[in-house]
LUMVOTOR-565714 format. One record per atom (N, C-alpha, C, O, CB): x, y, z. Coordinates in steps of 0.02 Angstrom, whole numbers, padded with zeros to 5 digits, always signed. Glycine has a CB too. Layout:
N
XYZ/...
% end
This chain:
218
+02587-01443+02120/+02524-01416+02096/+02477-01406+02156/+02474-01449+02200/+02491-01462+02043/+02441-01351+02157/+02394-01338+02212/+02338-01390+02210/+02319-01414+02157/+02365-01267+02207/+02312-01407+02269/+02263-01461+02274/+02192-01437+02271/+02146-01477+02268/+02274-01499+02338/+02181-01371+02271/+02113-01345+02273/+02100-01301+02212/+02089-01241+02219/+02101-01305+02338/+02102-01330+02154/+02093-01293+02092/+02020-01298+02069/+01999-01349+02042/+02141-01319+02037/+01983-01244+02079/+01915-01242+02053/+01897-01170+02040/+01932-01124+02062/+01864-01275+02102/+01843-01160+02003/+01821-01093+01983/+01760-01071+02022/+01717-01112+02039/+01807-01091+01908/+01756-01007+02035/+01696-00977+02066/+01671-00924+02019/+01705-00873+02009/+01712-00947+02138/+01612-00935+01989/+01588-00887+01940/+01572-00821+01973/+01542-00819+02027/+01526-00915+01904/+01591-00767+01940/+01582-00701+01968/+01508-00686+01980/+01492-00650+02027/+01612-00648+01921/+01464-00714+01939/+01393-00702+01948/+01367-00731+02014/+01315-00709+02039/+01354-00733+01890/+01404-00779+02043/+01382-00810+02105/+01411-00775+02166/+01401-00798+02223/+01402-00883+02105/+01448-00721+02156/+01481-00686+02211/+01451-00617+02222/+01431-00583+02174/+01556-00681+02198/+01448-00597+02284/+01426-00529+02300/+01483-00481+02284/+01540-00502+02273/+01404-00523+02374/+01469-00416+02284/+01521-00367+02273/+01574-00371+02327/+01633-00363+02314/+01491-00296+02270/+01552-00384+02389/+01600-00392+02444/+01644-00453+02434/+01705-00450+02446/+01562-00398+02511/+01614-00508+02410/+01654-00568+02396/+01707-00554+02344/+01765-00576+02350/+01609-00626+02373/+01689-00518+02292/+01736-00502+02238/+01794-00460+02264/+01852-00471+02247/+01701-00466+02181/+01779-00412+02306/+01831-00371+02335/+01878-00413+02378/+01939-00403+02378/+01801-00314+02378/+01849-00461+02415/+01890-00504+02458/+01937-00548+02416/+01994-00558+02435/+01845-00548+02501/+01913-00574+02360/+01955-00615+02317/+02014-00574+02291/+02071-00598+02290/+01914-00645+02260/+01999-00514+02269/+02053-00471+02241/+02102-00451+02296/+02162-00447+02285/+02023-00409+02208/+02075-00438+02355/+02118-00420+02411/+02165-00478+02429/+02223-00467+02444/+02077-00399+02472/+02137-00539+02428/+02178-00598+02443/+02234-00606+02391/+02290-00623+02408/+02135-00661+02445/+02217-00594+02327/+02268-00600+02274/+02321-00546+02281/+02380-00560+02271/+02235-00596+02205/+02301-00485+02297/+02349-00431+02308/+02396-00447+02366/+02457-00438+02361/+02313-00365+02321/+02367-00471+02421/+02407-00487+02480/+02457-00543+02466/+02514-00539+02488/+02362-00506+02539/+02434-00595+02430/+02479-00650+02413/+02536-00626+02368/+02593-00648+02374/+02440-00707+02378/+02520-00580+02322/+02571-00554+02278/+02623-00513+02315/+02683-00519+02302/+02540-00512+02224/+02601-00471+02361/+02648-00430+02399/+02692-00474+02443/+02751-00462+02450/+02610-00380+02443/+02662-00527+02473/+02701-00572+02514/+02756-00605+02473/+02812-00613+02496/+02657-00625+02547/+02739-00626+02412/+02788-00658+02369/+02841-00608+02347/+02899-00627+02340/+02754-00690+02308/+02822-00546+02335/+02870-00494+02318/+02922-00486+02373/+02981-00476+02360/+02835-00427+02304/+02899-00491+02435/+02945-00486+02492/+02996-00543+02491/+03055-00532+02504/+02907-00486+02558/+02972-00603+02475/+03016-00661+02473/+03066-00656+02415/+03123-00676+02421/+02975-00726+02466/+03043-00630+02358/+03084-00628+02297/+03119-00560+02286/+03146-00548+02232/+03040-00643+02238/+03117-00518+02337/+03153-00453+02334/+03130-00409+02276/+03171-00377+02243/+03229-00465+02329/+03066-00409+02263/+03037-00361+02216/+03014-00301+02258/+02965-00307+02295/+02978-00393+02174/+03048-00245+02253/+03036-00191+02299/+03060-00211+02368/+03100-00257+02376/+02961-00172+02300/+03034-00177+02420/+03054-00192+02489/+02992-00193+02534/+02988-00154+02582/+03105-00140+02515/+02944-00238+02521/+02884-00240+02562/+02898-00253+02636/+02863-00229+02680/+02836-00292+02536/+02951-00292+02650/+02967-00307+02719/+02983-00244+02759/+02966-00238+02817/+03025-00354+02722/+03017-00198+02726/+03033-00135+02759/+02974-00087+02759/+02969-00044+02803/+03093-00102+02725/+02930-00093+02710/+02872-00047+02704/+02816-00063+02753/+02780-00019+02774/+02846-00049+02634/+02808-00128+02770/+02750-00150+02809/+02773-00167+02880/+02810-00215+02889/+02716-00213+02776/+02753-00128+02929/+02775-00140+02998/+02758-00211+03022/+02701-00233+03017/+02743-00089+03044/+02809-00246+03048/+02799-00312+03076/+02809-00369+03028/+02812-00427+03050/+02732-00316+03105/+02813-00355+02963/+02817-00411+02915/+02884-00448+02921/+02885-00509+02918/+02809-00384+02844/+02939-00412+02928/+03004-00444+02932/+03011-00489+02994/+03052-00534+02995/+03059-00392+02931/+02970-00476+03045/+02974-00515+03107/+02940-00583+03100/+02951-00627+03142/+02943-00477+03164/+02900-00593+03047/+02865-00657+03037/+02906-00699+02989/+02919-00676+02933/+02792-00646+03010/+02927-00759+03009/+02968-00802+02964/+02932-00815+02898/+02871-00819+02896/+02985-00868+02998/+02971-00821+02844/+02942-00833+02778/+02903-00899+02776/+02859-00907+02733/+02996-00834+02725/+02918-00946+02821/+02882-01009+02822/+02811-01002+02848/+02770-01047+02838/+02918-01059+02864/+02795-00946+02880/+02728-00934+02907/+02690-00890+02858/+02673-00833+02874/+02732-00902+02978/+02677-00917+02800/+02647-00878+02745/+02578-00851+02763/+02564-00793+02749/+02643-00920+02682/+02536-00892+02794/+02468-00869+02808/+02468-00809+02855/+02429-00762+02846/+02427-00926+02839/+02512-00810+02905/+02517-00753+02951/+02543-00691+02915/+02519-00636+02928/+02562-00771+03011/+02591-00700+02871/+02619-00644+02834/+02566-00613+02788/+02559-00551+02784/+02680-00666+02792/+02528-00655+02753/+02476-00631+02708/+02421-00595+02748/+02396-00543+02726/+02445-00689+02667/+02404-00622+02806/+02353-00590+02848/+02375-00520+02871/+02334-00474+02872/+02337-00634+02910/+02438-00513+02888/+02464-00448+02908/+02462-00398+02851/+02443-00340+02860/+02536-00454+02934/+02481-00421+02791/+02479-00378+02732/+02407-00357+02716/+02395-00299+02699/+02511-00414+02671/+02361-00404+02722/+02291-00389+02710/+02267-00333+02755/+02234-00286+02732/+02247-00451+02720/+02283-00337+02819/+02262-00285+02866/+02295-00218+02850/+02264-00165+02857/+02279-00306+02938/+02356-00220+02828/+02393-00161+02808/+02357-00126+02750/+02348-00065+02751/+02465-00178+02787/+02336-00164+02700/+02301-00136+02642/+02232-00110+02662/+02211-00057+02639/+02294-00188+02586/+02197-00147+02704/+02130-00127+02725/+02129-00059+02760/+02078-00024+02760/+02100-00180+02770/+02185-00041+02789/+02189+00024+02823/+02206+00081+02774/+02218+00137+02795/+02242+00021+02878/+02206+00065+02710/+02219+00116+02659/+02292+00126+02643/+02310+00175+02612/+02190+00180+02681/+02334+00079+02665/+02406+00084+02653/+02427+00045+02591/+02389+00004+02565/+02445+00060+02714/+02488+00058+02568/+02517+00021+02512/+02593+00024+02518/+02620+00076+02536/+02493+00051+02442/+02628-00032+02505/+02702-00031+02509/+02732+00022+02462/+02719+00021+02402/+02730-00100+02491/+02771+00068+02490/+02797+00124+02451/+02845+00102+02396/+02853+00137+02346/+02832+00173+02496/+02875+00044+02405/+02926+00022+02357/+02897-00018+02299/+02935-00039+02255/+02978-00020+02392/+02831-00029+02297/+02800-00070+02246/+02750-00031+02204/+02714+00012+02229/+02765-00129+02278/+02749-00046+02139/+02695-00026+02094/+02657-00088+02075/+02685-00143+02072/+02722+00012+02031/+02593-00080+02061/+02551-00137+02041/+02505-00115+01984/+02476-00061+01986/+02509-00164+02102/+02499-00158+01934/+02456-00146+01876/+02439-00213+01846/+02451-00265+01877/+02491-00099+01824/+02410-00214+01785/+02400-00276+01748/+02456-00284+01698/+02493-00237+01682/+02331-00275+01713/+02462-00345+01671/+02507-00357+01615/+02493-00305+01561/+02435-00291+01545/+02499-00429+01588/+02545-00278+01533/+02537-00226+01482/+02508-00255+01418/+02535-00303+01390/+02604-00191+01468/+02453-00226+01395/+02425-00243+01329/+02422-00179+01289/+02443-00126+01313/+02353-00276+01336/+02397-00184+01228/+02393-00125+01187/+02449-00121+01136/+02474-00173+01114/+02394-00063+01230/+02471-00061+01117/+02522-00053+01065/+02587-00089+01083/+02603-00097+01142/+02537+00021+01054/+02623-00111+01032/+02683-00152+01042/+02735-00117+01085/+02772-00150+01121/+02713-00169+00976/+02738-00051+01082/+02789-00013+01118/+02785-00022+01193/+02835-00013+01228/+02785+00060+01100/+02725-00038+01219/+02719-00045+01292/+02712-00117+01315/+02706-00130+01375/+02659-00005+01316/+02712-00165+01268/+02706-00235+01288/+02776-00262+01304/+02805-00300+01266/+02672-00278+01232/+02801-00242+01362/+02870-00258+01379/+02878-00296+01444/+02930-00291+01476/+02910-00194+01383/+02827-00334+01463/+02832-00373+01525/+02864-00442+01513/+02891-00472+01560/+02764-00382+01556/+02862-00466+01451/+02892-00530+01434/+02957-00520+01395/+02966-00469+01362/+02843-00573+01393/+03001-00569+01399/+03062-00567+01359/+03045-00564+01285/+03074-00526+01247/+03107-00628+01375/+02997-00606+01264/+02972-00604+01195/+02899-00579+01198/+02857-00615+01224/+02976-00676+01161/+02884-00520+01174/+02817-00492+01181/+02767-00529+01138/+02784-00561+01088/+02817-00419+01162/+02703-00525+01158/+02650-00554+01119/+02645-00518+01052/+02669-00462+01044/+02582-00551+01156/+02613-00552+01004/+02610-00526+00936/+02557-00472+00929/+02567-00421+00895/+02596-00582+00886/+02499-00483+00961/+02443-00437+00955/+02427-00405+01023/+02446-00431+01075/+02381-00475+00928/+02392-00348+01021/+02375-00315+01084/+02318-00347+01122/+02307-00331+01181/+02358-00244+01071/+02281-00393+01090/+02222-00423+01122/+02240-00489+01157/+02290-00521+01141/+02167-00434+01071/+02197-00508+01205/+02206-00572+01241/+02175-00628+01199/+02117-00647+01209/+02173-00569+01312/+02214-00655+01152/+02189-00705+01106/+02235-00766+01104/+02296-00760+01114/+02182-00675+01036/+02204-00824+01091/+02244-00883+01073/+02260-00879+00999/+02235-00835+00963/+02206-00949+01091/+02300-00926+00975/+02306-00936+00904/+02239-00967+00880/+02201-00992+00921/+02368-00982+00885/+02225-00966+00815/+02163-00998+00791/+02159-01071+00813/+02207-01109+00806/+02159-00993+00715/+02100-01091+00839/+02090-01160+00862/+02074-01205+00802/+02017-01204+00778/+02034-01164+00916/+02122-01242+00779/+02112-01283+00720/+02113-01358+00735/+02097-01398+00691/+02164-01267+00668/+02132-01377+00796/+02135-01448+00814/+02098-01459+00880/+02106-01421+00928/+02208-01471+00820/+02058-01511+00882/+02021-01528+00943/+02069-01563+00992/+02116-01597+00971/+01959-01574+00927/+02055-01554+01057/+02095-01586+01111/+02169-01569+01106/+02213-01611+01114/+02087-01662+01108/+02181-01505+01092/+02250-01479+01086/+02257-01418+01131/+02211-01377+01136/+02267-01461+01011/+02315-01413+01164/+02328-01356+01207/+02351-01296+01166/+02395-01302+01123/+02381-01374+01260/+02321-01238+01179/+02339-01176+01146/+02358-01124+01198/+02325-01117+01249/+02281-01150+01102/+02412-01087+01184/+02434-01035+01230/+02383-00978+01232/+02355-00959+01180/+02503-01009+01210/+02372-00950+01291/+02330-00891+01298/+02364-00828+01273/+02333-00775+01268/+02309-00882+01371/+02429-00834+01257/+02468-00776+01235/+02487-00783+01161/+02545-00774+01143/+02532-00768+01278/+02437-00798+01119/+02447-00803+01047/+02503-00852+01030/+02502-00909+01052/+02462-00733+01017/+02552-00829+00991/+02604-00875+00969/+02659-00885+01020/+02706-00924+01007/+02633-00851+00906/+02657-00852+01078/+02709-00860+01129/+02688-00918+01174/+02647-00910+01219/+02719-00794+01170/+02718-00976+01162/+02697-01036+01198/+02718-01034+01271/+02681-01057+01315/+02726-01097+01165/+02778-01008+01285/+02804-01008+01353/+02836-00941+01367/+02897-00934+01362/+02856-01066+01363/+02796-00891+01385/+02825-00824+01398/+02870-00825+01460/+02862-00866+01505/+02769-00773+01408/+02918-00780+01461/+02963-00773+01518/+02957-00702+01545/+02964-00653+01508/+03037-00789+01499/+02944-00696+01610/+02940-00631+01641/+03009-00599+01645/+03059-00633+01654/+02909-00636+01712/+03011-00534+01637/+03074-00498+01643/+03096-00493+01716/+03057-00506+01762/+03067-00428+01613/+03158-00474+01726/+03185-00464+01793/+03142-00412+01830/+03125-00360+01802/+03259-00442+01790/+03127-00426+01893/+03092-00376+01934/+03017-00374+01926/+02985-00330+01955/+03119-00311+01921/+02988-00419+01888/+02915-00420+01878/+02886-00486+01904/+02909-00540+01886/+02897-00410+01802/+02836-00480+01948/+02804-00538+01978/+02730-00536+01961/+02697-00484+01966/+02815-00539+02055/+02703-00594+01940/+02635-00597+01913/+02590-00641+01956/+02608-00697+01974/+02637-00624+01841/+02531-00615+01973/+02480-00653+02008/+02418-00657+01963/+02392-00605+01943/+02462-00621+02078/+02396-00717+01947/+02336-00726+01905/+02281-00754+01950/+02289-00806+01981/+02350-00774+01843/+02225-00718+01954/+02173-00738+02002/+02106-00757+01971/+02059-00776+02006/+02162-00682+02050/+02100-00751+01905/+02036-00769+01873/+02042-00769+01798/+02095-00756+01770/+01982-00721+01895/+01986-00784+01765/+01986-00789+01692/+01918-00766+01666/+01866-00779+01696/+02001-00861+01669/+01920-00733+01608/+01860-00714+01573/+01867-00736+01500/+01916-00721+01467/+01847-00636+01578/+01817-00773+01476/+01817-00797+01407/+01755-00772+01372/+01699-00788+01392/+01821-00876+01404/+01764-00732+01321/+01707-00699+01288/+01686-00734+01224/+01637-00714+01193/+01723-00628+01274/+01723-00785+01203/+01705-00823+01143/+01648-00871+01160/+01657-00915+01203/+01766-00861+01115/+01591-00864+01128/+01531-00904+01143/+01509-00939+01078/+01507-00907+01025/+01474-00860+01173/+01490-01005+01082/+01494-01048+01142/+01566-01061+01161/+01612-01054+01120/+01457-01114+01129/+01577-01081+01223/+01644-01089+01249/+01682-01141+01208/+01661-01199+01206/+01641-01109+01323/+01737-01122+01176/+01772-01168+01131/+01828-01208+01166/+01863-01246+01132/+01802-01130+01074/+01835-01201+01231/+01888-01234+01268/+01860-01267+01330/+01809-01245+01357/+01945-01184+01287/+01894-01320+01354/+01866-01358+01410/+01909-01357+01473/+01884-01370+01528/+01857-01428+01389/+01973-01341+01467/+02017-01338+01525/+02065-01280+01518/+02082-01259+01462/+02056-01405+01535/+02087-01254+01575/+02139-01203+01578/+02193-01229+01624/+02179-01249+01681/+02111-01133+01602/+02256-01228+01601/+02310-01251+01644/+02368-01202+01643/+02380-01165+01595/+02334-01321+01622/+02405-01203+01700/+02464-01161+01707/+02523-01206+01723/+02518-01252+01764/+02454-01108+01763/+02580-01192+01691/+02641-01229+01703/+02697-01181+01719/+02701-01127+01690/+02659-01273+01642/+02740-01200+01764/+02804-01165+01775/+02857-01211+01747/+02870-01265+01774/+02817-01149+01852/+02889-01190+01693/+02933-01236+01657/+02890-01293+01629/+02844-01281+01590/+02990-01263+01703/+02905-01354+01649/+02864-01412+01628/+02820-01438+01685/+02785-01488+01676/+02908-01468+01603/+02822-01405+01743/+02784-01428+01800/+02715-01394+01803/+02711-01333+01801/+02822-01414+01865/+02663-01435+01808/+02595-01408+01811/+02584-01375+01879/+02594-01406+01931/+02543-01464+01799/+02562-01312+01877/+02548-01275+01939/+02474-01277+01958/+02458-01278+02017/+02570-01203+01931/+02430-01278+01908/+02358-01278+01922/+02320-01297+01859/+02342-01281+01803/+02334-01209+01949/+02263-01331+01868/+02219-01349+01812/+02147-01332+01833/+02126-01349+01888/+02226-01426+01793/+02111-01298+01788/+02043-01278+01803/+01996-01306+01750/+02008-01300+01690/+02036-01200+01806/+01942-01338+01772/+01892-01367+01728/+01843-01313+01708/+01809-01284+01751/+01856-01426+01762/+01838-01299+01644/+01794-01246+01618/+01726-01273+01594/+01682-01234+01577/+01827-01211+01561/+01718-01339+01594/+01660-01369+01561/+01594-01352+01595/+01542-01349+01562/+01668-01443+01558/+01595-01342+01660/+01532-01327+01695/+01506-01257+01678/+01450-01240+01696/+01543-01332+01771/+01546-01218+01643/+01527-01150+01627/+01493-01144+01559/+01472-01090+01539/+01586-01105+01628/+01486-01198+01522/+01461-01195+01454/+01388-01171+01450/+01367-01144+01399/+01467-01262+01421/+01351-01183+01503/+01280-01163+01502/+01270-01088+01512/+01215-01063+01503/+01242-01202+01555/+01322-01054+01531/+01317-00982+01545/+01332-00941+01482/+01377-00958+01443/+01365-00962+01602/+01295-00887+01474/+01307-00844+01416/+01369-00801+01426/+01402-00781+01378/+01246-00799+01403/+01385-00787+01489/+01445-00748+01505/+01490-00789+01549/+01468-00820+01598/+01427-00681+01539/+01554-00790+01533/+01602-00829+01573/+01651-00782+01605/+01691-00749+01571/+01639-00882+01529/+01648-00778+01671/+01695-00737+01709/+01700-00768+01778/+01651-00772+01815/+01670-00661+01713/+01760-00791+01796/+01767-00829+01858/+01833-00814+01893/+01882-00795+01862/+01762-00904+01845/+01831-00822+01959/+01892-00816+02000/+01918-00886+02016/+01880-00934+02016/+01878-00777+02065/+01983-00891+02029/+02013-00955+02048/+02006-00966+02123/+02003-00919+02162/+02088-00956+02027/+02004-01030+02141/+02003-01047+02213/+02065-01022+02248/+02063-01003+02306/+01995-01123+02222/+02121-01024+02213/+02185-00997+02238/+02220-00960+02182/+02220-00984+02125/+02230-01055+02267/+02251-00904+02196/+02287-00868+02143/+02348-00908+02121/+02377-00946+02160/+02309-00799+02166/+02367-00899+02058/+02427-00931+02029/+02481-00878+02025/+02470-00825+01996/+02412-00963+01959/+02540-00892+02053/+02593-00842+02058/+02654-00864+02018/+02675-00922+02021/+02612-00830+02132/+02682-00816+01979/+02744-00829+01942/+02795-00776+01961/+02780-00716+01965/+02731-00829+01866/+02856-00799+01973/+02910-00756+01998/+02948-00723+01941/+02941-00742+01883/+02958-00797+02041/+02988-00671+01958/+03029-00639+01906/+03073-00690+01869/+03103-00735+01899/+03074-00586+01937/+03075-00682+01804/+03114-00724+01758/+03087-00795+01751/+03118-00837+01719/+03185-00727+01781/+03029-00809+01781/+02997-00875+01770/+02978-00883+01697/+02952-00837+01666/+02935-00883+01816/+02991-00942+01670/+02962-00963+01606/+02901-01005+01623/+02906-01055+01658/+03014-01003+01562/+02844-00984+01597/+02782-01018+01616/+02737-01025+01555/+02752-01000+01501/+02746-00978+01672/+02682-01060+01565/+02633-01068+01512/+02563-01061+01541/+02550-01083+01597/+02640-01137+01476/+02519-01029+01504/+02448-01026+01518/+02413-01051+01456/+02415-01019+01404/+02425-00952+01538/+02379-01108+01462/+02353-01142+01403/+02281-01163+01413/+02259-01178+01469/+02396-01204+01386/+02243-01163+01358/+02174-01189+01359/+02171-01249+01311/+02205-01251+01260/+02123-01133+01338/+02128-01297+01329/+02120-01357+01288/+02059-01348+01243/+02004-01339+01267/+02112-01420+01333/+02070-01351+01178/+02016-01341+01130/+01968-01400+01131/+01988-01457+01139/+02044-01330+01059/+01903-01385+01123/+01853-01438+01118/+01804-01425+01062/+01748-01449+01062/+01814-01445+01185/+01828-01386+01013/+01784-01365+00958/+01809-01394+00892/+01869-01405+00884/+01781-01289+00955/+01765-01407+00844/+01788-01428+00778/+01835-01376+00747/+01839-01320+00771/+01728-01440+00731/+01870-01396+00695/+01921-01353+00664/+01888-01294+00629/+01874-01297+00569/+01965-01393+00614/+01877-01240+00667/+01845-01181+00639/+01895-01127+00622/+01880-01080+00585/+01794-01154+00687/+01955-01133+00649/+02006-01083+00636/+01993-01016+00671/+02018-00965+00649/+02011-01072+00564/+01953-01018+00724/+01936-00957+00761/+01978-00953+00824/+01985-01002+00860/+01861-00954+00777/+02005-00894+00838/+02043-00884+00900/+01995-00874+00958/+01941-00844+00949/+02091-00823+00894/+02014-00897+01017/+01974-00887+01077/+02001-00827+01115/+02061-00818+01122/+01975-00950+01122/+01956-00786+01139/+01976-00728+01179/+01975-00747+01252/+01922-00755+01283/+01928-00667+01166/+02035-00756+01280/+02043-00779+01349/+02082-00726+01387/+02143-00718+01378/+02080-00849+01352/+02047-00690+01430/+02080-00638+01470/+02094-00665+01540/+02048-00688+01574/+02037-00573+01474/+02156-00663+01561/+02176-00685+01627/+02177-00625+01674/+02216-00578+01664/+02246-00720+01626/+02133-00626+01724/+02133-00572+01774/+02197-00576+01814/+02214-00629+01841/+02070-00577+01821/+02234-00522+01818/+02300-00526+01848/+02321-00461+01881/+02294-00408+01868/+02351-00545+01795/+02369-00468+01925/+02405-00412+01955/+02479-00422+01939/+02507-00475+01953/+02393-00407+02032/+02511-00372+01911/+02583-00375+01900/+02616-00325+01948/+02596-00267+01952/+02600-00359+01826/+02668-00349+01983/+02703-00308+02032/+02773-00294+02006/+02805-00336+01974/+02706-00343+02101/+02798-00234+02020/+02866-00215+02003/+02889-00160+02050/+02849-00130+02086/+02870-00191+01930/+02953-00148+02052/+02981-00096+02095/+02950-00028+02077/+02942-00013+02018/+03058-00093+02089/+02934+00011+02127/+02904+00076+02116/+02949+00119+02071/+03009+00124+02081/+02890+00112+02183/+02917+00150+02022/+02953+00194+01976/+02975+00161+01912/+02994+00196+01865/+03012+00220+02011/+02972+00094+01909/+02989+00060+01846/+02936+00079+01794/+02877+00089+01811/+02993-00017+01855/+02956+00082+01731/+02910+00099+01678/+02897+00037+01636/+02936-00011+01638/+02937+00157+01634/+02842+00038+01598/+02824-00020+01557/+02846-00013+01485/+02836-00058+01445/+02748-00031+01559/+02877+00043+01467/+02901+00052+01399/+02973+00073+01399/+03003+00084+01346/+02857+00104+01362/
% end
């Protein structure tokens, strides 16, 4: 599990800061795609293959500079997780039930609920790599107190949401992006802190999904 898990509210960031956070998440995703053979970023980005995979910070820095110059790896496409009509929700082995970013109805206090409706542990399809860099919760007052990510049964990151309850709008970036590899089975869960109202929480995970250039989502 990463040791620096905290939230930075978007309202506290300048426009430049926000761009930097997204650029960092994009660069980390491309670097991981190179390691996991999603597309061929090593061949697309001059000098990347010469840096050992163990030197992640140097590799990410090179990718960042590559993007800042207006370039993009030709072998990669990048978008968000597919939402909307069922026909295009094909990033998971078992697709979500609804097109919206909703939990199941919160009926029990101090219980973990999946951010992907009834899909407790979604599995990414072959060739798709996911980077989650922030969260937006539009259900007010905030009905959840923690957000956690697991790969299999191992906790990857935990974020405390309680300091955000005083805000009317909740939109925050993570201190470090959370990355899931192709075919990973993972969980994104929120801990309910509300009485049994039977209301679903709208939890949108800000994300970048990477896949080989030319792959389609339907």
